[in-house]
N, C-alpha and C positions, 0 to 999 in steps of 0.2 A: 855767651861759652866760650871758651878757651880761647879769647880773643880773636871769634871768626864773626864779621858783620852777619847781626841777626838777620832771618831770609820775613818776607814778606808773606799774608798769611795765605797766599795764593799756593804757594810752594811749600806749605807744610808734611810733614809724613802723616801718611797713615796714623804710625802705630802714635803716635805724639798728639794726636789731636784725638786721640779715641782716650789717651790716658784722662788728658788735658778735661774731655766731656765725663768721663766717667768723673773724676772728682767733682767735679762742680756741680751733677746735676742727679749726683744718687742717690742723696736724700730728697729727690722731686718724685724720683718714680715710684710708681704704687706696684704693690706684690699682687700683681697678676699674672695667671697662667693661661688668659684666653685668647687665644689668637687672633683675635680680634683687635686687641691693643698693639699686638704688633702691625696688621696689616696699614692699622690706621697711620700709627708711626710711617710709614714707608710710604706712603701715599700722599703725607707731605714732602715729599722733597722732589724738586724737580730732576726724572728720570727722562733718559730717550735710551731706545733699542739697542743694540749690539742682536749680530746673529746667530752669535749661541746662548741667549737666551738670557744673560746677564743683563746688568744697566750700569751706566756711567752717571756719576754725580758731584755736585760741586762740595770738594773738601769744608767750603765755610758753610755749606747746609749741613753735613753729616757733623760738625759739630755739638748743636744744638740734638740731633735724636740719635746719635750713637748710641748714647748709653742706655735710651731706653729700649736700645736693640740687644743689646748683650745684654739686661736682667731679665729681660721677657722671653728671650731664646737660651739663656743660660739655663732660665726655668722648666721650661719644656724639653722632654726628653726626648719628644720625635723631631724635634728641630736643632737644624743646624746653620751657624751663621760663615761664611765664609769672609774673610776683611784679609786683601791680597792687597801687593805693595804696588805701586805706580807703575803706569808699563810702562815696561823695558827693565823691571826686573825683573829677574830670576829664583832672587831667596823667599823665604817665609818672614813671618814675624820674627820678630828679635826682640829682644830689651831696648833700653834708651841705649844706654853708652856706646853699647855694637851698632845702633841704629846713624847716631852724628858721624861714629865714625866713616860708614859707609856714603851718610850723605858728605861731608867735606871730598872724599876721592871720586865720586859719580858726578860728572856736571849734567848728564842727561836727567836725573831726578828733580833736580831743580830748576828745570824747563817746565814740568809739569804740574797741573793744578787739580787734578781727579784721581780719584780711586775706585777699586772696583770692589762691588759686595752680591756676593752669591746668595740667593735666598732658598731654599728647596721649598719645595710642594709640602706643607702645613694639612695634617689628614688627622683623624680622629684615630687612634686604634688599640685596639680593647685588650684587653689583657691576655698574656700565652699561654693556653691552654683552655680558655676561657669559650664556651661553645655557647656563641647569641642566638635569642630566639627571639625573629621579628613577629609584625604582623602578616596575620594570613591573605589580610586584604593588599593586594597587587598594587595599589594607586599607594598605599598609607606605608608599608616598608618600614613601622619603626619601632625599635629595638626593645623588647619586653624584658621586665624583669624577669630572673631565675626563678623565684617564687610564685611568680604570678599564675594564675591555673588555667585560665582562658587562652586561645589559639590567635583572637581579637583585642585587639588595643580596648579602650575605654570609650573613646568617638566612637567607633566605629561599631561596638558594641550599640550604642544609644543609639547611633543610627537604624541598625538593623533593627533593634525592636520596633523604633519608631514607625518607619517604614512597612512594616512586619501588622503594627495595629492599621495603618489607615488603608493598607489593603484586605483585611479581615473585613473592617469596619464600611468599604465600599460594597465587599462583595457578601455581604447580613443587608444591605440598603437594599441591593440588586434585587435580591430573593424577597424582599419584602413589598418590594412595586411590582414583581410579579408577579405572585403571589396574591395582592389584592385587587389589581387590574383584572387575574383570574374571578376573581370572587364575585368581584362587581360586573362581571358580563355572564357569568352563567349562575349565581346565587345571587339572591334575592336578601338571603336572611342575614341578621347583623349579628359581629360578635359575640360572642359569649359575654355576660356584665365582669366575669371574672377579669377577662383578658381588659377592660377599658379601664381595672382601675391602674394608681401609678406603682410602680413597684421599686420601690428603694435601692442599694445594698446595704443597707443593713436591717432593711425587716425581711429581708433571706436571700440566700445566696445559691439560691435553686436557677438553674439557666436550661432550657429548652436542651431535652438530649438527641433530640436530633442534629448530623452534623451540620457544622457550616452556619448554623443558625443561633442567635446569642440573644434570644429572649429571655428577659427575666420571668421567673416566675412566681405567684404568689404564694404563698406558706401551705403545706401540706392540710394544713382546718382548713384553708378557705380556696384552695386547688388540687384536686388528688392526683391529675395526669402531672404523667411526667413530659408531655410535649402541651408545646405552646395553641391555643386552640387555629391555628392555619394552618401547623403542621399537622395537626389531627385530622382537619379536614380533607389537605391534601392526601392523606394517609390514606383516605375512606374512601375518596374517589380512585385514585389509581388501583386499590383492592376489586374496588367494584368491577372497573374496566377489567382488568386483569382476571376476574371471573367469569365475564360474561362470554369476553375471547376464547376462555381454554373451555369453558360449552360448546363456543360455533364450532372447534376445532375437532371436540371429542364428537359432534353429531357430523361431522362429514366423516368424521376416520370410523362412524359403525356400518360395519357389513350389511348390506338389504338383505332382509329373509328372503331365502331362496326354497323354493317345495323341494327341489328335487336337484342333483346334479347336472342336470339335461337338460337343463332353462342356457344355459353357456353353450356354446356353438362355434367353431370354429369357422364355418362354412355360411356361404351368404344365403338369409330367408327369403324366400318367394313366397307368394299367398297360394299358389296353387301350381296346378303342372303344365296348365297352359302357359301360365308369365315365365312358366323356367325357361320350357322350352321356346317360347318368342327370344328371351334376353339369350340364349342358347345359339341362334341362329342369327342374330347381330351381331354377336359378337366372333359367331365362325364368321361373315362377309367380312367385317371390317378385319378380320387375320389374311383371308384372300386378296383382298383389294392392296392392302399394304405390301403382302407377298409380290402380285402382279406390276403393282411400281418398283421394287425393287429387280424387279427379272430386268425388266425395261430397261432400268439405270446400267446395268450391267450390262446388258446388249448391246448401248451406244457408246460403252466405254471401253469395252475389252473386247466385245466379239463374241460371236455364238460358242468358243473355246473356253471362255468364263462361266457360261452355264455348266460348263460338265464338270465344274472347281468348284462349287458352293457349297457353304458349309452346310449344315442339317440347322433345322428351324423346328422349334417345341410350340405347341397350343398345347392349354388347358381349361378347363371350366370346372368349374366346383360349383354346388349348389345344392340346396334343400328344402322341402314342403313338407306342411302337416294335413293331416286328413283329421276329420272328425267322426267317430265311430260306433260311440254307443254312449250310455249312461252307467255313472257308477252304480252297484246297487239291481241294476234292472238287468245286465248280464249274462249274468246264470240261470234267471227267467224265461231269457227268450232261448237259451240254446237247450236247456235241460236235461235231458238224457244224453245229448252227443258229447262227446269231448273239448275243451275246450283248446287245447293247446294244437291239438290235429286241422279243427277250423282256424285258427287265427297260421297256420302254416300255410292252409293253402292260400288264404286270400293274399297274404301275404307275396309269397311265389307268384299268385295271378297279377297283383299290383307291380310286380319286377317286370314280368312278361310286359303287361302292355305298356310300360314305360321305354322298355327296350325296343318295341315298336314304332314307335312315334319316335325317340330318336334316329334309326333307322332309316325312316322314310325324312327326316332332315334332311341327312348325311346322304342321301343315297345309296343307303349302302345295308349290307344284312352282317349283322353282330354274330357270331359264335361262341358260344358254351364255353367257358374251359375250365370253371372248376367253383366251388360250392359251400357256404358252409348255415349250420345252422347254429345260435347263439340258444345257451342256457337260457337265460334270463329270459329271453324269449326273441325275436326276430332274426333276420336271416341277407345272407350277404353271396350276391353272386357276380360273378368274373365273365368278361366275354374281351373279342376280340376281332380286329376287323383290320380289311386293307382299303385301302384309297386308290385310286385314279384321277390323279389333277389335269384337265389337258388347260392348259391357259395359252390362248393366241395372244401371241406379244407384239406387239402394235410399236413401231418406232417414238421418240418422241418426235412433237410437231417440228418443225422445217423453220430455219429461220427466211427473215424477207431477201437473203441474198440467194439460198437455193431456190425459193420460189422464182427469181428473176429468172434464172439461169435457167431452168427449168423447162423444156422444150415440148415434153412427151404433155398427151392429152390426158383428162382427169381418169378416165377409163383404163388407159397403159396405167396410169399411176396405182390406179385400186388395184389391178392385179397381176401388180409388181411381187416382188418376193419380198417384201421388207416384212411382210408379215409372217411369224416362225411363231408356228404352233410349238407350246411347250409342254413334256408330258412327265409330272412328277407323282413317284411314287411314296404314298405315306400308310405308317401303320400307325392305330390307335388299337386304344384299350378303354374299358369300361369298369365300370365297379356301382352296383347299383346295389345299396342296404335300408331294411324297411328294420324300425324298431318298434317297439312302442313310445305312445307318448302319455307321460303321465303327470306333465304341468301345471294340469288345471285339476281342481279340485272336486269339480263333481263332473268332466266330459272326460271322456277316454279318446284317446287319439293313436295318431300311427304317423312315424317320420318317415319318410322318405327322402334317400341322400343320395347325390349321386354327383360321381368323379370320374370325370372324361379327360384323355391325353391321347396326344398325337404328334408322331415324331417323323420327322421324312425331309 
């Protein structure tokens, strides 16, 4: 060209190579818009990586593939092909005539045999303004058509339906096996003959009405129930068990019939007066013993002054007993002309007086009456008070071995020592005795005696 010596293939300019390659292989390039064709063409080139992410290619290899790159990238709206000059050139691509002039004046460009090609990342892009719908399964994430009515794609829907059928079939088989095992163990009666026949879907479309049971039933003309035989038997057993359990609960909740409201008493019941007074003496003795032990411990730990600052103590005893006084229907004949009310009150007052005397002998004190009441429905209530003086000789706790070894006094001296501290404690008591008729028996007549005693000091 213009008398200039022709250049070798290694020093051809990128623009010349591009033009020649397009004129030579344009008819061979396929009209494809796929990105795979572009990538396949690029993969055939011998590449070497650069720090900026671009590639360096031999000019001779580019000659056979540049036309394919230009054709594919030109048709793809999202792909951009950037072909720059040889390293060292600062200008962009120009036409052939101007490039020839630059080559003649640039000696450094004649020594280079490579070109630089920048291929951007190829990615599918949706049309502007379009809202893409994807499959609801996160692992799938397939783009769905705009007119598609479901939220997941067809493959995922088929998989879900198949998985659901498998689960329902497993549950049905499990319930069938469980029912058969229960029936074999509890009932030896065979299944009805209607259920032994095989039912085809075409013969009848009925299924068992029990949820999770997909057993097909015979037509209504052959089998009139809505549930299969196994479910009906299970329902009968459950209803029978429920009725029996409900009956048991109702039997337990039924109140016991009582002849009178006086059958329930908040006080402990004793057989007779002697048993009541014996129990009263035992409880009083335990109370006094506990007080002596407590006072001894206080005397040893805090001294005699602690006995003057003790808190008051409280003792209480409640109890009742009943006695038979006669028979119904025989009471009027025996009393005859006398007034029954006055005679009953007199007997009740005598009962109260005898009870108070026995309690006073047990406590070694005398009760003084304070007030009394007569109940309209029958019965009397008498209240008493008393004062007690308890003298308790307090002995110290047993001495240790060391104290015994160091003690040089004789036994007589230790016995007569001042370790015995007599302690006197004043107590005040209140007694209430009530005698009321006892009508708990249907034939016999009785009388209840209630005793309540409290002591504080």
